[in-house]
C-alpha positions as CSV (number, residue, x, y, z in Angstrom):
1,M,-40.0,16.2,0.7
2,K,-37.8,16.9,-2.4
3,K,-34.7,14.7,-2.5
4,H,-31.2,16.1,-2.6
5,I,-28.5,14.3,-4.5
6,Y,-24.7,14.8,-4.0
7,I,-22.7,14.8,-7.3
8,A,-19.0,14.0,-7.0
9,Y,-17.5,15.2,-10.2
10,T,-14.1,13.5,-10.6
11,G,-13.5,14.4,-14.2
12,G,-14.0,12.5,-17.4
13,T,-15.5,13.1,-20.8
14,I,-18.9,14.2,-19.6
15,G,-17.8,17.6,-18.4
16,M,-14.9,18.2,-20.8
17,K,-14.5,21.2,-23.1
18,N,-13.4,21.1,-26.7
19,T,-9.9,22.7,-27.0
20,P,-7.3,23.0,-29.8
21,A,-5.6,19.9,-28.2
22,G,-8.8,17.9,-28.0
23,Y,-11.3,17.3,-25.2
24,A,-9.9,18.4,-21.8
25,P,-11.3,18.9,-18.3
26,A,-12.2,22.5,-17.5
27,P,-13.0,23.6,-13.9
28,G,-16.5,25.0,-13.5
29,Y,-17.6,24.0,-17.0
30,L,-19.8,21.1,-16.2
31,G,-21.7,23.0,-13.5
32,H,-22.2,25.9,-16.0
33,L,-23.6,23.5,-18.6
34,M,-26.0,21.9,-16.1
35,T,-27.5,25.3,-15.2
36,L,-28.5,25.6,-18.8
37,M,-30.4,22.3,-18.8
38,P,-34.1,23.0,-18.4
39,E,-34.8,19.4,-17.4
40,L,-32.9,19.8,-14.2
41,S,-35.2,22.6,-13.1
42,D,-38.3,20.5,-13.6
43,P,-40.2,19.9,-10.3
44,A,-40.0,16.1,-10.8
45,M,-36.2,16.3,-10.6
46,P,-34.3,16.2,-7.3
47,D,-32.1,19.1,-6.1
48,Y,-28.4,18.5,-6.5
49,T,-25.1,19.7,-5.2
50,I,-21.9,19.4,-7.3
51,H,-18.6,18.9,-5.6
52,E,-15.9,19.3,-8.3
53,Y,-12.6,17.6,-7.6
54,D,-9.3,19.4,-7.9
55,P,-7.7,18.4,-10.1
56,L,-10.3,17.0,-12.5
57,L,-8.9,13.7,-13.8
58,D,-9.1,11.9,-17.1
59,S,-9.9,8.5,-15.7
60,S,-6.8,7.0,-17.3
61,N,-5.0,8.8,-14.4
62,M,-7.1,7.3,-11.6
63,M,-5.2,5.5,-8.9
64,P,-6.3,3.5,-5.9
65,E,-5.8,6.5,-3.6
66,D,-8.5,8.3,-5.7
67,W,-10.9,5.4,-4.9
68,F,-10.4,6.2,-1.2
69,T,-10.9,9.9,-1.9
70,I,-14.3,9.2,-3.5
71,A,-15.3,6.7,-0.7
72,Q,-14.3,9.2,2.0
73,D,-16.2,12.0,0.2
74,I,-19.4,9.9,0.1
75,A,-19.0,9.0,3.8
76,A,-18.4,12.6,4.8
77,N,-21.6,13.7,3.1
78,Y,-23.7,10.6,3.8
79,D,-26.1,11.9,6.4
80,T,-26.8,15.1,4.5
81,Y,-27.9,13.7,1.1
82,D,-30.4,11.2,-0.2
83,G,-28.2,9.6,-2.8
84,F,-24.9,9.9,-4.6
85,I,-23.7,10.2,-8.2
86,V,-20.0,9.9,-9.1
87,L,-19.3,11.4,-12.5
88,H,-16.3,9.6,-13.8
89,G,-14.4,8.9,-17.1
90,T,-15.3,5.7,-18.8
91,D,-11.8,4.2,-19.3
92,T,-11.4,3.1,-15.7
93,M,-15.0,3.5,-14.4
94,A,-15.4,-0.3,-14.0
95,Y,-12.4,-0.4,-11.7
96,T,-13.7,2.4,-9.5
97,A,-17.2,0.8,-9.5
98,S,-15.6,-2.5,-8.5
99,A,-13.5,-1.0,-5.7
100,L,-16.1,1.2,-3.9
101,P,-18.4,-1.6,-2.9
102,F,-15.6,-3.2,-0.8
103,M,-14.7,0.2,0.8
104,L,-18.2,1.4,1.6
105,R,-19.6,-0.9,4.3
106,G,-23.1,-0.2,5.6
107,L,-24.3,1.6,2.4
108,R,-28.1,2.0,2.5
109,K,-28.4,4.7,-0.3
110,A,-27.7,4.5,-4.0
111,A,-24.2,5.4,-5.1
112,I,-24.2,5.5,-8.9
113,L,-21.3,6.0,-11.3
114,T,-22.0,7.4,-14.7
115,G,-20.4,9.4,-17.4
116,S,-20.5,9.7,-21.2
117,Q,-18.9,8.9,-24.5
118,I,-19.6,12.4,-25.8
119,P,-19.3,15.5,-23.7
120,L,-22.3,17.4,-22.5
121,C,-21.1,20.5,-24.5
122,E,-21.8,18.7,-27.8
123,I,-25.2,19.0,-29.5
124,R,-25.5,15.2,-30.0
125,N,-24.4,13.5,-26.8
126,D,-25.2,10.7,-24.4
127,A,-24.2,12.8,-21.4
128,R,-27.6,14.4,-20.9
129,R,-29.6,11.1,-20.8
130,N,-27.1,9.4,-18.5
131,L,-27.0,12.3,-16.1
132,I,-30.8,12.8,-15.9
133,T,-31.4,9.1,-15.5
134,A,-28.8,8.7,-12.8
135,L,-30.3,11.5,-10.9
136,I,-33.8,10.0,-11.1
137,I,-32.6,6.5,-10.1
138,A,-30.6,7.9,-7.1
139,S,-33.6,9.9,-5.9
140,D,-36.6,7.7,-6.7
141,F,-35.4,4.2,-5.8
142,V,-34.0,2.5,-2.7
143,I,-30.8,0.8,-4.0
144,P,-28.4,0.0,-1.2
145,E,-25.3,-0.6,-3.3
146,V,-22.7,0.9,-5.7
147,C,-24.0,0.8,-9.2
148,L,-22.9,1.8,-12.7
149,H,-25.5,3.4,-15.0
150,F,-24.7,3.8,-18.7
151,G,-27.0,3.8,-21.7
152,S,-29.9,1.4,-21.1
153,K,-28.6,-0.5,-18.1
154,L,-28.1,-0.2,-14.4
155,L,-25.4,-2.6,-13.4
156,R,-23.9,-3.8,-10.1
157,G,-20.6,-1.9,-9.8
158,C,-18.4,-4.9,-9.0
159,R,-19.9,-6.9,-11.9
160,S,-19.4,-4.3,-14.6
161,V,-16.9,-4.2,-17.5
162,K,-16.3,-1.7,-20.3
163,V,-17.1,-3.5,-23.6
164,S,-17.1,-0.7,-26.2
165,A,-14.9,2.3,-26.8
166,Y,-17.5,4.1,-28.9
167,G,-21.0,2.7,-28.2
168,F,-23.5,4.4,-25.9
169,D,-24.1,1.0,-24.2
170,A,-20.5,0.9,-23.3
171,F,-20.7,-1.2,-20.2
172,D,-22.1,-4.7,-19.5
173,S,-22.3,-7.3,-16.8
174,P,-21.6,-10.6,-18.6
175,N,-21.9,-12.9,-15.6
176,F,-24.8,-11.2,-13.7
177,P,-28.1,-9.7,-14.9
178,P,-28.5,-5.9,-14.9
179,L,-30.0,-4.5,-11.7
180,G,-32.3,-2.4,-13.9
181,S,-33.2,-1.5,-17.5
182,V,-33.8,2.0,-18.8
183,G,-36.3,2.4,-21.6
184,T,-39.7,4.1,-21.7
185,D,-39.7,3.1,-18.0
186,I,-37.0,2.5,-15.4
187,D,-37.4,-1.0,-14.2
188,I,-35.4,-2.2,-11.2
189,N,-35.1,-5.9,-10.5
190,R,-35.4,-5.7,-6.7
191,S,-34.8,-9.4,-6.3
192,L,-31.2,-8.9,-7.4
193,L,-30.4,-6.0,-5.0
194,L,-28.2,-6.6,-2.0
195,D,-29.9,-6.6,1.3
196,R,-30.3,-3.2,2.9
197,P,-28.2,-2.9,6.1
198,P,-30.0,-2.0,9.3
199,D,-30.5,1.7,10.0
200,T,-28.4,1.3,13.1
201,E,-25.4,0.4,11.0
202,K,-23.2,3.4,10.3
203,L,-21.5,3.8,7.0
204,R,-17.8,3.0,7.2
205,V,-14.9,3.3,4.8
206,L,-12.7,0.2,5.2
207,G,-9.0,0.2,4.4
208,H,-6.7,3.0,3.8
209,P,-4.6,4.3,0.9
210,N,-1.3,2.5,1.4
211,D,1.9,3.5,-0.2
212,P,1.8,2.0,-3.7
213,D,5.0,0.0,-2.9
214,D,3.3,-1.5,0.2
215,T,0.2,-2.9,-1.5
216,V,1.3,-4.1,-4.9
217,V,-1.1,-6.2,-7.0
218,G,-1.1,-6.8,-10.7
219,W,-2.7,-8.6,-13.7
220,L,-1.0,-10.9,-16.1
221,R,-2.7,-12.3,-19.1
222,L,-1.4,-15.6,-20.4
223,F,-0.7,-16.0,-24.1
224,P,0.9,-18.8,-26.2
225,G,4.6,-18.7,-25.8
226,I,4.7,-16.5,-22.6
227,S,8.2,-16.7,-21.1
228,S,8.6,-18.3,-17.7
229,R,11.5,-15.9,-17.1
230,V,9.3,-12.9,-17.7
231,V,6.6,-14.4,-15.4
232,G,9.2,-15.1,-12.8
233,H,10.4,-11.5,-12.8
234,I,6.9,-10.2,-12.5
235,L,6.2,-12.4,-9.5
236,Q,9.2,-11.1,-7.5
237,P,8.8,-8.7,-4.5
238,P,7.2,-6.2,-4.0
239,L,4.3,-8.1,-5.7
240,R,1.8,-9.4,-3.2
241,G,-1.2,-10.4,-5.3
242,L,-1.7,-11.2,-9.0
243,V,-4.8,-11.8,-11.1
244,L,-3.8,-14.4,-13.7
245,G,-5.8,-14.2,-16.9
246,T,-6.1,-17.8,-18.0
247,Y,-7.7,-19.6,-21.0
248,G,-11.3,-20.9,-21.0
249,V,-12.4,-22.3,-17.7
250,G,-9.1,-21.5,-16.0
251,N,-6.5,-23.4,-17.9
252,G,-2.8,-22.7,-18.4
253,P,0.2,-24.3,-20.2
254,D,0.8,-27.2,-17.8
255,R,3.4,-28.6,-20.2
256,D,5.7,-25.6,-19.4
257,K,7.2,-27.0,-16.2
258,R,9.4,-23.9,-15.6
259,L,6.3,-21.7,-15.7
260,M,4.5,-23.9,-13.3
261,A,7.6,-23.9,-11.0
262,E,7.7,-20.1,-11.0
263,L,4.0,-19.9,-10.0
264,K,4.6,-22.5,-7.3
265,A,7.6,-20.7,-5.9
266,A,5.6,-17.4,-5.8
267,T,2.7,-18.9,-3.9
268,D,5.1,-20.6,-1.5
269,R,6.5,-17.1,-0.7
270,G,3.0,-15.9,0.0
271,V,2.0,-14.2,-3.3
272,V,-1.7,-14.7,-3.8
273,I,-2.4,-15.7,-7.4
274,V,-6.1,-15.6,-8.5
275,N,-7.2,-17.4,-11.6
276,C,-9.7,-15.4,-13.7
277,T,-10.7,-16.4,-17.2
278,Q,-9.8,-14.2,-20.1
279,C,-13.3,-14.9,-21.5
280,L,-15.8,-12.1,-21.2
281,E,-18.4,-14.6,-20.0
282,G,-18.1,-17.7,-17.9
283,S,-16.5,-19.0,-14.7
284,V,-13.3,-20.8,-13.7
285,H,-13.5,-24.5,-13.0
286,M,-9.9,-25.5,-12.3
287,G,-10.6,-29.3,-12.0
288,D,-12.2,-29.7,-15.4
289,Y,-8.9,-30.1,-17.3
290,A,-5.4,-31.2,-16.3
291,A,-4.2,-27.8,-17.6
292,G,-6.3,-26.2,-14.8
293,S,-5.4,-28.7,-12.1
294,A,-1.8,-27.9,-12.7
295,L,-2.4,-24.3,-11.7
296,A,-4.2,-25.5,-8.6
297,D,-1.3,-27.7,-7.7
298,A,1.0,-24.6,-8.0
299,G,-1.1,-22.9,-5.4
300,V,-3.2,-20.7,-7.7
301,I,-6.8,-20.1,-6.3
302,S,-10.0,-19.8,-8.3
303,G,-11.5,-16.4,-9.0
304,F,-14.7,-18.2,-10.1
305,D,-16.8,-15.7,-12.3
306,M,-15.2,-12.4,-11.0
307,T,-14.3,-9.8,-13.5
308,T,-10.6,-8.8,-13.7
309,E,-11.6,-5.4,-12.4
310,A,-13.4,-6.9,-9.4
311,A,-10.6,-9.3,-8.6
312,L,-7.9,-6.6,-8.7
313,A,-10.0,-4.2,-6.6
314,K,-10.8,-7.0,-4.1
315,L,-7.1,-8.0,-3.8
316,F,-6.1,-4.4,-3.2
317,H,-8.9,-3.9,-0.6
318,L,-8.0,-7.1,1.4
319,F,-4.3,-6.1,1.6
320,S,-5.2,-2.6,2.5
321,V,-7.2,-3.7,5.5
322,G,-4.2,-5.7,6.8
323,C,-5.2,-9.2,5.8
324,S,-2.4,-11.8,5.7
325,P,-1.8,-13.8,2.5
326,E,-3.7,-16.7,4.0
327,Q,-6.6,-14.5,5.0
328,V,-6.6,-12.9,1.5
329,K,-6.8,-16.4,-0.1
330,T,-9.8,-17.2,2.1
331,E,-11.7,-14.0,1.5
332,M,-11.0,-13.9,-2.2
333,Q,-13.0,-17.1,-2.5
334,K,-16.0,-15.7,-0.6
335,N,-18.8,-13.6,-2.1
336,L,-18.4,-10.3,-0.1
337,R,-20.4,-7.7,-2.1
338,G,-22.1,-9.6,-4.8
339,E,-19.0,-9.7,-6.9
340,M,-19.0,-13.4,-7.6
341,K,-20.9,-16.7,-7.6
342,R,-18.9,-19.6,-6.2
343,E,-19.6,-22.8,-8.0
344,A,-18.5,-26.3,-6.9
């Protein structure tokens, strides 16, 4: 039987129209362009249904409540369709791809985020290839997790980062191999896929879109000369969780006693501070240097090899499901959805 794929079109470059003010979303335009694509009428292609969001968003405007809208949309249509594609702008695609795996529990069908660097309306574009390939992967392969397809790679969603503002291979997964490669063939590395949940397990959306002031998480990147007073202000309520972008294998300026004191005071108040390296590739090892041990002594916990996007999304998720700070600390250091590898 021919497969039927659900396309959640949230916005982004892929369906934009060229206007005097530059590229902008245009309701109905993507669907019109897709009807003009002969490839999509080929018998080898699945049927598809497009659900266009209102309003269509440039992904720079995406908020955590939009992650829940997408998750709930997939759940509401889960039993009707064979796979799901989320068309999304590239700027924050890795954040959404990192958040959805934590929200969608019991996923047995592929949910693939994709988009493009050049709109489908342009003669030379990457939109056509990304869209066609995502449709084929979603219909022809059993992939029980949230993925991101772009260019020549299929990536685990919560391992993905945007690495280029212009290139057609704009996303990568520095600390985890691609789930699949796209060339003359589409090759899926099944040994890397998450285990498929039992058929008896119903898809659930975990968490809820809290008031932004109730679930406040953030990201702070260390730099030479960072002010302890500035850090202290950032760590004040309503902040509940912070991803701290550190140097190398998780080091910070341990000579700055006032900065360390601000971090310690915050963790004592229950703020969860997660140590993630600024490096694109690698993992946090807080005990390798005194500069890392000082952060541990201040109550900062390791994020191991998580991306910043995954760590932020995971923090948001854990607070949204009602975890206490101690529970958040415990769960942040567990591999929940393939987002990290914990090393001793």
